[in-house]
C-alpha positions in Angstrom: 5.5 12.3 9.0 6.1 9.0 7.7 2.6 7.2 6.3 1.6 4.0 7.9 -0.9 1.7 6.8 -3.6 -0.1 9.5 -5.6 -3.0 8.7 -9.1 -2.9 9.3 -11.2 -6.8 9.6 -14.8 -6.4 8.6 -16.9 -9.8 9.3 -20.1 -9.9 8.6 -22.6 -11.4 11.5 -26.2 -12.5 11.5 -27.2 -9.0 12.6 -24.8 -6.3 10.6 -20.9 -6.2 10.6 -18.2 -6.4 13.1 -15.4 -4.3 12.9 -11.7 -5.1 14.5 -8.3 -3.0 14.4 -5.6 -5.2 15.6 -3.0 -2.7 15.6 -4.9 -1.0 18.6 -7.1 -3.6 19.7 -10.5 -2.1 19.3 -13.9 -3.2 17.8 -17.3 -2.2 17.3 -20.5 -3.6 15.6 -22.6 -1.7 13.1 -25.7 -2.4 10.9 -24.0 -1.8 7.0 -20.7 -2.7 5.4 -20.9 1.3 4.4 -21.2 2.0 8.1 -18.5 -0.3 9.2 -15.7 1.2 7.1 -16.9 4.7 8.2 -16.8 3.2 12.1 -13.5 1.5 11.5 -11.4 4.6 10.0 -12.9 6.8 13.2 -11.5 4.5 15.7 -8.5 4.6 13.7 -8.3 8.3 13.9 -9.3 8.4 17.4 -6.8 6.0 18.6 -4.3 7.9 16.9 -5.4 11.3 18.2 -5.4 9.7 22.0 -1.9 8.1 21.1 -0.6 11.7 20.2 -2.3 13.2 23.2 -0.8 11.0 25.7 2.4 10.7 23.9 2.2 7.3 23.4 4.4 5.4 20.7 2.0 4.3 17.4 2.0 0.3 17.1 3.7 -1.2 14.2 0.9 -1.9 11.9 0.2 -5.8 10.8 1.9 -7.4 8.3 0.3 -7.2 5.1 0.1 -11.0 5.2 -2.3 -10.9 7.9 -5.5 -11.7 6.5 -8.7 -12.8 8.3 -12.4 -11.9 7.9 -14.8 -11.3 5.2 -13.3 -7.7 4.2 -9.7 -6.7 5.1 -9.1 -3.0 4.1 -5.9 -1.1 4.4 -6.4 2.5 5.7 -3.1 5.1 5.3 -2.7 7.4 7.9 
């Protein structure tokens, strides 16, 4: 299986952090940056399982040039 990388965008909010995975269109909020990364990775893994279970084609990863947010993290899967 080819490795793909999916971008995780984390923004600092007044109370905590907002995590967004643009390729899957999922988002969440959490209290700490460390937990935001953990939640983001978990969301990506859950979406991959969901896509596999239902036989849905994976989305093409965002361009590496796509930058938005306070923290931009690329997760290889």
